[in-house]
C-alpha positions in Angstrom: 86.0 117.8 117.3 84.1 114.6 117.9 81.4 113.7 115.3 79.8 110.3 114.5 79.0 108.8 111.1 77.0 105.6 110.1 79.3 103.1 108.6 78.4 100.3 106.3 79.6 97.1 107.8 80.3 95.1 104.6 82.3 97.6 102.6 85.3 99.4 104.1 85.1 103.2 104.1 81.5 103.4 103.0 79.3 105.7 105.2 75.5 106.6 105.1 75.1 110.3 103.2 72.2 112.0 104.1 72.0 114.2 101.2 72.2 111.2 98.8 70.1 108.9 101.0 72.7 106.0 100.0 76.1 104.9 101.1 79.0 106.8 99.7 82.8 106.3 99.7 84.7 108.4 102.2 83.9 111.0 104.8 82.1 114.1 104.0 80.1 116.9 106.1 76.7 115.5 104.8 77.7 112.0 106.6 78.4 113.5 110.1 76.1 113.5 113.3 76.6 115.1 116.5 76.1 112.3 118.9 76.4 108.6 119.0 72.9 108.2 120.3 71.5 110.0 117.2 73.4 107.7 115.1 72.4 104.5 116.9 68.6 105.9 116.6 68.9 106.5 112.9 70.3 102.9 112.4 67.4 101.4 114.3 64.8 103.4 113.1 65.6 103.8 109.3 68.6 101.6 108.4 69.2 98.2 109.2 71.8 96.1 111.1 74.0 96.4 108.1 75.1 99.7 109.7 77.1 100.6 112.8 78.0 104.0 114.3 81.7 105.0 114.3 83.3 108.0 116.0 85.1 110.7 113.6 87.6 112.9 115.3 87.9 116.0 112.9 91.3 117.2 113.1 91.3 120.1 110.5 88.4 121.5 108.3 89.0 123.9 105.6 86.9 125.7 103.2 85.3 123.8 100.4 84.7 120.8 102.6 88.2 119.5 102.8 89.0 117.8 106.2 91.3 115.6 107.9 90.1 113.1 110.5 90.7 110.0 112.4 88.4 107.4 112.6 87.3 104.7 115.1 87.4 101.2 114.7 84.9 99.2 112.7 85.0 95.6 113.8 83.7 94.0 110.8 86.3 95.9 108.6 89.0 94.4 110.9 87.7 91.0 110.7 87.2 90.7 106.9 90.4 92.2 106.3 92.4 88.8 107.4 91.8 87.5 103.7 93.1 90.7 102.1 96.2 90.5 104.5 96.8 86.8 103.2 96.2 87.5 99.8 98.7 90.2 100.0 101.3 88.0 101.5 100.8 85.6 99.0 101.2 88.0 96.1 104.6 89.2 97.9 105.9 85.7 97.9 105.0 85.2 94.4 106.7 88.5 93.2 109.8 87.3 95.3 109.8 84.0 93.7 109.7 85.5 90.3 112.5 88.0 91.2 114.6 85.1 92.3 113.8 83.3 89.1 115.0 86.3 87.1 118.1 86.4 89.2 118.6 82.7 88.2 118.1 83.3 84.7 120.6 86.3 84.9 123.0 84.3 86.5 122.8 81.5 84.2 123.3 83.6 81.1 126.2 85.6 82.8 127.9 82.1 83.7 127.3 80.5 80.2 128.7 83.8 78.7 131.9 83.7 81.1 132.1 79.8 80.6 132.2 79.6 84.4 132.1 76.4 86.4 129.0 75.4 88.5 130.6 76.6 91.7 130.9 80.2 90.9 127.5 80.0 89.2 126.0 79.1 92.3 128.0 81.7 94.0 126.7 84.5 92.0 123.3 83.0 92.1 123.0 83.0 95.8 124.7 86.3 96.1 122.3 87.8 93.8 119.3 86.1 95.5 120.4 87.2 98.9 120.4 90.9 97.9 117.2 90.4 96.0 115.5 89.1 99.1 116.9 92.0 101.4 115.9 94.7 98.8 112.3 93.1 98.6 112.0 93.1 102.3 113.0 96.7 102.7 110.6 97.6 99.9 107.8 95.7 101.7 108.7 97.4 104.9 108.7 100.9 103.6 105.3 100.3 101.9 106.5 100.4 98.3 105.3 96.9 97.7 102.1 96.3 99.4 
């Protein structure tokens, strides 16, 4: 069932709640409207340009107000999200570098304890680092590291 909500442009997943007369996080039944025209009219008459109408497709509604839904795109949320994506990439790179540094320390300690030469040390370090990167990329891909 297609409904409409009034989204606050500057905070992702915040919508106008008609019971609270304020913005609230997430979608509840008190935030839904039957038509886009009604949502746009309320934005222009009562609210400000800080709000936009967004379509909500309700897939399943259960007693107690629990529902599953898909939401249309809010352009401003997508625009502002570029900083968050770059920040996540930067943090993931930092985690990877720390992981490789730990591997380096492990390889160094292991080589000193076994009294190995530099060649064996570098082979062990490269081998461990390669698998660290593979594991890290896999964990990032499946969403474990976000």
